N, C-alpha and C positions, 0 to 999 in steps of 0.2 A: 423373395430373395432376388437381388440384382444379378443380372447375367453379365459375367465378365467376358469381354472380347479381347482379341489380340491388339486392338487399338486403344485399350484402356490402360491407365496406370492405377496403382493401388496405394492407398494411404493407410498405414497401420497406426491407429491413434492410441497413445498411452492411456491407461485407465484413469490417471489423474485429470485428463483433459476431456473425458467423455461427458462430464457434467455440463459442458457448454453445448452439447448436441441436442437437437430436438428429441423428445422422449421416444418418438417412433423410430429414430435412427441412432439410438445410443448404443452403437456397436463398435467393435474394435476395427473392422475393416470397412473402408469406403473406396468405391471405384469412381474415378474421374476420367474424362476424355481429354487428352492433350489437344490443343488447337493451335499451338504456335504463337498465341497471343497472351493468354492468361498465364501469369506466373504461379509458381508453387504457393507463394504467399496468398495470392488471390483465391486459389482453390481451398486453402485451409480456412480462410476467413469466410468463404462462401458456404461452408458447412456449419459455421457458427462459432469457430474458435478465434478469439482475438489474438493477434500476433504477439501482443505484450505478454501472453501466457505461454508462448511456445519457446522452447529451448533448442537443443540440437535437432537438426533434421538430417537424416542419414539416407543416402541413396547408394545401394550396392556397396556399403561399407565406407562411403565417403561423405563427409559433411558438406552440406550445400546451404545456400542462403535463400531468403524469400524470393529473390529475383530469378531463381533457377527455373528453366523451362523444362517441363516434363516431356518425356518421350514415351511412346507406347511400350508397355512392358515394365516400366519403372515400378519399383516397390520402395516406398518412402516410409521410414519410421519417424513418427512425429513425437518428440519427447517434451515434457514440461520444462519450464525454466528451472535450472538447478537451484537448490537451496543450501546455504544462503546465497541470494543473488548478488553478484559482484557489481559494484558501482564505482565510478571513478573517484568519488569523494563520499564523505559521510552523508547518509541519506537525509534529505529534507523533503517534506511532504506537503501536498495541497489536497484537501479533502473536499468532495462535492457536498451539496446541500443536505444530502441524506445521511451523512456520517458525522454529525455534530458530537455525539457522545464519544465516538472513537477519537475524535480530535482532542477532546478534553482529557481523555485517558493518556493519549500520547504526550500531551503537554505535562501532565502530572508526572510522567516518567522522564521529563527533561528532553523530549524529542521535538525537534522543530517541526511544528504542524500548523500550517496556515489553514484558515477556514473562514468562509463567509456564508451566511444563510440566505443570501439574495443574489448570488452570482450565476449567470447563465453559462451554458456550455462553451460558447466561443471565448468568453472572458476567462474561464478557467484554463483553457488551453493557452491563451496569451500569457497569463501569469505563470503557469507551470513552465513554459518555454523561457520566459525572460529571467526567472529566478532559478531555473534548473531544479525544479521540484518534481518529484514523482507524483503524478496525479492518481489519487486513490478513489475508486468508484466501484459501484456494482452495475453500472450502465455500460453494457457491451458496445453500444453504438458510440459512446463517448471515447472508448478505448480504440475504436477503429478510425478515428479522425486522423487523416494523413498528416496534418500539421503538428500533431502532438509528438514531442520529443521522447517521452517515456511515461508510461502509466502502468497501473497494476490493478487487477481485479481483486476485491476484498471478499474473501470467503467467510461465510457464516452469517446467520441472521441475528445473533445476539452480540452485544459489544464485547463480552469476554472472549467469545470465539473469534471475533474479528481481530482483536488485539493479539491474541495468540498467533493467528495466521500471519500478521504483519511482522511480529517479532521473529517467527521462524523463517520467514521469507527473506528479510533484510538484515536481521541480526544487528540492529543499531545499538550503539553504546547507550546505556541508561544513566541518567543523572537525575534521580528523583528529587522533587521539590526545588528545582532550579528554574522552572518556567512558570509564568502566569497562566493558569488554566482558562482565564477569561479572554486574554488577548494574544498570548503566545510570546509576550515579552520576557526578557531574562530577568531573574530576581537577583537583587544585590542585598548584602547584609545591611540592616538598618538599626540604628541605636534606638533604645526604648524612648529616649528623650525626643528623638525626631518624630516618632509615630504616635507618641502618647496622646496628643489631642484627637487622634482618630479612633481611639480605643474605648471600649466600654469599661466601666469601673472594675468589673470582675476580671476582665482580661488583663488590665494593668496590674492588678494585685497578683495574678497567678503566673504570668509569663514574663520572661526577660529577654528571650532571643527572638528576633523578628527578621523577616525579609520583606522587600518591597519591590514591586515591578518597576523597572526602569522606564517603561513606556506609559502605562496607565496609572501608576501610583498605588495599585491595590496592595494592601498590607496582608502578610501571611505570618502565621505562627503555628508551631506544631500542634498545639492544642486544638486548632481549628480543623484538624484532619480526623475524620470519623474512622471508626474501625473498618468501614467499607473501603475507604480510600487506602488505608494501610494494607488491606488484604490485596488490593489491586497491585500495589508495589511489591508485596511479598511474592505474589504469583509470578509477576514479570521477572523477578530476579532469577527464577528457575531457568529462564530461557536465554539470558544474555548477561554480559558483564554490567556492573554498576559503578557509579562514582559517588563521592560524598555530597550531601546537600550543602547549600550555601549558608544555611542557618539552622 
C-alpha cells in the first residue's frame, strides 16, 4: 500500500476507467505528488488513462480542466466521458487499421466511417484533424498524441461488442443501407435498366429495386443482404434512431 503524505494529492478513479490501469494498480485511489509543473491531465495520463476517455474532473466540488495544477491535499474525482458523448455536429469517424470489420458495420448502418488498411499513425491524425473525424482505436498511445483533435477508445474484442459500445457512446443516427460498405460512399437509387448489364441473370429475374454507390459504382440490392447483416441492423436499431433506406 502506498503511504499518503501531506504533500500528496489523491485521485479517485471511477470504476469505468480502471480498465486502463496496469493490473497491479487497478484500484480506486491513486496518490500523486504535485510538483508545480505537471498538470492534472499529465498525472491522469501518466497512470495510464487517455484523456479522451475522461469526463468531469472534480476538485473539492468544483469542476477543473486538464491544465489544473494540483496542490497538496487535493482530492480529485475522475469520471468517464458521459454517454452519449455530445459533439458539435453529427459524428463522423476514422478507424485505425485494426478495426476494419467495425468500419464495415458502421457503413452498413449508414454511419460515415473512413478506413484505410495501410495508414500509419501520423497520417491518421492528419486526416482526423482535417476532416474533423473522431479517431477510433484501441491504441492508447495513439489517443495520447497531442496533435489529435478528438479520439475514442473502442471497448470490446468482438465486432458486435465494439459496435454496441460506439452506438452507446455517440448515439449516431442510423440510416441502414445508405452507404457503400466497401468504400463509404453514399448510395443513390438506381434503375434496373441502368445496372442490368452488371447483374447475374438470377438477380435480374428476382429483384427490381437497386442502389448504387455514387463513388465506386458498387451495386446493391436487398436480396444481397444475408440474415447475418439483417441481424446487425436489427440489433443496432435497439440502441439508436433509424431512417429509411434509399432502395
